[in-house]
C-alpha atoms as one frame of an Amber mdcrd trajectory, in Angstrom:
protein
   0.000   0.000   0.000   1.146   3.526  -0.804   0.264   5.946   1.986   0.464
   9.742   1.827  -0.688  12.109   4.545  -0.781  15.781   5.433  -2.340  17.912
   8.139  -3.479  21.520   8.472  -4.497  23.152  11.751  -5.689  26.625  12.695
  -6.985  28.478  15.776 -10.049  29.419  13.710 -11.538  32.889  13.530 -12.654
  33.334  17.147 -10.126  31.623  19.409  -6.742  33.239  20.038  -4.927  29.968
  20.787  -4.938  26.505  19.254  -5.481  23.627  21.697  -5.501  20.979  18.937
  -2.471  18.814  18.273  -1.631  16.061  15.788   0.521  12.977  15.430   1.841
  12.435  11.923   4.038   9.330  11.729   6.270  10.445  14.577   5.827  14.228
  14.421   3.688  16.587  16.490   3.417  20.298  17.296   5.361  21.808  20.192
   5.873  25.531  20.824   4.193  26.229  17.510   6.702  24.158  15.528   7.072
  20.587  14.315   8.615  18.318  16.927   9.319  14.617  17.208  10.943  12.507
  14.524   8.883  12.400  11.312   9.560   9.461   9.022  10.426   9.826   5.371
   7.782   9.005   2.759   7.796   5.247   2.162  10.089   4.650   5.132   7.563
   2.850   7.303   5.780  -0.481   7.213   3.146   0.928   9.590   1.663   4.415
   9.747   0.256   6.117  12.842  -1.876   9.273  12.797  -3.892  11.104  15.434
  -5.810  14.322  16.045  -6.226  15.566  19.632  -8.590  18.328  20.732  -7.509
  19.728  24.076  -9.894  21.193  26.611  -9.552  22.977  29.904  -9.222  26.654
  29.088  -6.150  28.911  29.228  -3.193  26.766  28.185  -4.397  23.551  29.808
  -6.083  22.081  26.745  -2.953  22.688  24.742  -0.894  20.914  27.413  -3.264
  17.926  27.520  -3.251  17.397  23.755   0.548  17.711  23.684   0.896  15.078
  26.411  -1.376  12.737  24.436   0.610  12.933  21.195   4.005  12.743  22.883
   2.931   9.638  24.798   1.704   8.110  21.525   5.308   8.121  20.296   6.110
   5.583  23.032   3.487   3.180  21.652   4.110   3.811  17.932   4.604   0.515
  16.110   2.799  -2.314  14.290   1.476  -3.731  17.574  -0.281  -0.475  18.523
  -3.765  -1.727  17.454  -3.430  -4.483  20.057  -2.339  -1.897  22.630  -4.901
   0.852  22.058  -6.313   0.467  25.564  -2.823   0.434  27.103  -2.036   3.688
  25.327  -5.319   5.302  26.378  -4.726   4.371  30.020  -1.154   5.647  29.937
  -2.005   8.984  28.276  -4.989   9.413  30.588  -2.866   8.830  33.672  -0.215
  11.316  32.535  -2.806  14.028  31.856  -4.455  13.467  35.242  -1.082  13.662
  36.973  -0.287  16.921  35.187  -3.681  18.375  36.116  -3.032  17.460  39.754
   0.417  19.034  39.624  -1.041  22.259  38.201  -3.949  22.206  40.702  -6.586
  22.400  37.969  -9.853  20.482  38.004 -10.484  20.323  34.260  -7.812  19.349
  31.775  -8.273  16.770  29.045  -8.400  15.921  25.373 -10.508  14.105  22.818
  -8.541  11.901  20.421  -9.003  10.154  17.078  -6.326   7.603  16.148  -5.623
   5.721  12.904  -3.050   2.977  12.324  -2.396   1.512   8.868  -0.475  -1.762
   8.803  -0.354  -3.838   5.628  -3.877  -4.121   4.241  -5.650  -3.169   7.481
  -6.681   0.144   8.993  -7.321   0.214  12.756  -9.137   3.127  14.392  -9.655
   4.224  17.972 -11.312   7.290  19.461 -12.442   8.963  22.666 -14.615  12.054
  22.586 -15.794  13.900  19.492 -12.726  14.030  17.263 -13.854  12.092  14.213
 -12.451   9.597  11.720 -14.038   9.298   8.283 -13.360   7.001   5.355 -14.106
   8.176   1.828 -14.038   6.018  -1.318 -16.322   5.133  -4.241 -19.057   4.162
  -1.764 -19.107   7.667  -0.308 -18.335   9.065   3.136 -18.608   6.956   6.299
 -17.893   7.913   9.882 -15.747   5.234  11.514 -15.483   6.842  14.951 -18.121
   7.046  17.657 -19.141  10.438  19.090 -18.864  10.206  22.858 -21.137  13.182
  23.530 -24.421  13.588  25.379 -26.232  15.503  22.632 -29.992  15.964  22.961
 -32.214  16.773  19.940 -32.989  20.470  19.834 -30.662  21.308  22.716 -27.374
  21.546  20.848 -24.074  19.964  21.832 -23.859  18.077  25.081 -20.920  17.204
  27.293 -18.289  14.634  26.372 -19.007  11.280  27.985 -15.509   9.942  27.238
 -12.188  11.774  26.969  -8.614  11.659  28.187  -8.188  13.306  31.574 -10.742
  11.423  33.684  -9.282   9.881  36.875  -9.405   6.092  36.717 -11.144   5.839
  40.069 -14.017   8.033  38.830 -14.858   6.558  35.444 -13.974   3.685  33.130
 -12.628   4.836  29.772 -13.959   2.706  26.900 -12.486   3.803  23.571 -14.329
   2.915  20.381 -12.113   0.520  18.415 -12.535  -1.126  15.008 -10.546  -2.577
  12.111 -11.209  -2.098   8.400  -9.743  -4.163   5.533  -8.122  -2.065   2.813
  -8.343  -2.562  -0.941  -8.080  -0.175  -3.849  -7.979   3.558  -3.315  -9.392
   5.105  -0.158  -9.042   8.256   1.899  -9.222   8.836   5.636  -9.974  12.102
   7.385  -9.159  12.671  11.057 -10.467  15.959  12.399 -11.445  17.976  15.438
 -15.003  19.167  15.990 -13.937  22.619  14.843 -14.274  21.193  11.328 -17.366
  19.007  11.677 -19.371  21.555  13.676 -18.925  23.979  10.771 -19.041  21.564
   7.807 -21.745  18.833   8.033 -21.312  15.430   6.411 -23.007  16.210   3.091
 -20.897  19.254   2.130 -17.886  17.428   3.552 -18.486  14.522   1.180 -19.001
  16.904  -1.740 -15.726  18.685  -1.006 -13.811  15.406  -0.879 -15.438  14.186
  -4.096 -14.557  17.400  -5.929 -10.917  17.239  -4.804 -10.237  13.510  -4.886
  -7.332  13.990  -7.333  -5.611  16.600  -5.171  -2.813  15.911  -2.694  -3.634
  15.403   0.994  -2.099  18.820   1.768  -4.352  20.594  -0.725  -7.451  18.768
   0.526  -6.625  19.564   4.171  -6.200  23.230   3.261  -9.559  23.338   1.505
 -11.247  21.704   4.488  -9.888  24.388   6.804 -11.005  27.093   4.383 -14.515
  25.609   4.262 -14.767  25.636   8.068 -13.520  29.217   8.210 -16.008  30.294
   5.526 -18.806  28.917   7.723 -17.726  30.777  10.845 -14.559  29.113  12.171
 -15.818  29.307  15.740 -13.352  26.762  17.178  -9.865  25.412  16.535  -9.850
  23.534  13.216  -7.693  20.519  12.389  -7.875  18.211   9.356  -5.485  15.303
   8.819  -5.947  13.648   5.423  -4.531  10.198   4.628  -4.585   8.826   1.069
  -4.125   5.063   0.595  -3.731   3.251  -2.747  -2.490  -0.105  -4.005
């Protein structure tokens, strides 16, 4: 399988800071710059991608999402799909410990995680960061929204996210595996994109730009969210897979 990926992220039009972070085959964002050890194109037998949406106000959401992606580097490898729950527990514990050290009561992150190994894609998520697959059959959401939405009442609270003490609540990430064949595209994103761009226009945008590079598509997704208000941090990580 040939795998290409690119990510674009923005504070949006309202927020002054960006609490989102990403994991792109070994790289993440730290102090506004790329950190970690990104792998060269074609240099991996397994590919690991994630989008984290931090929460907690001030700088705490940014700290939580950074902890999550840095800890992911410790689990990066072909056995990660079998260790999703181990990773979630480890990242959760580290975020809780940091919140305790900073004497803050609310500090956490939603996460969407994709691993491509051979002809299989494995996905895992907590919270409302989403993972979509797009191919000739259309757009499908692979992740599960862990949110207590009520019809007519708008967005609810997150029912699952990193940053919940183990003694208070059991974290149960949504996990699944998808066989790969032919050409397909994956989109990992924060709710700053999906709250602005619903599934139908999202599918239309992907269909219109299917021949473009992942970087171009990610840029157009951010532009679409900004055109519709850009009320939150916006992150789009696009992964193109072909035989």
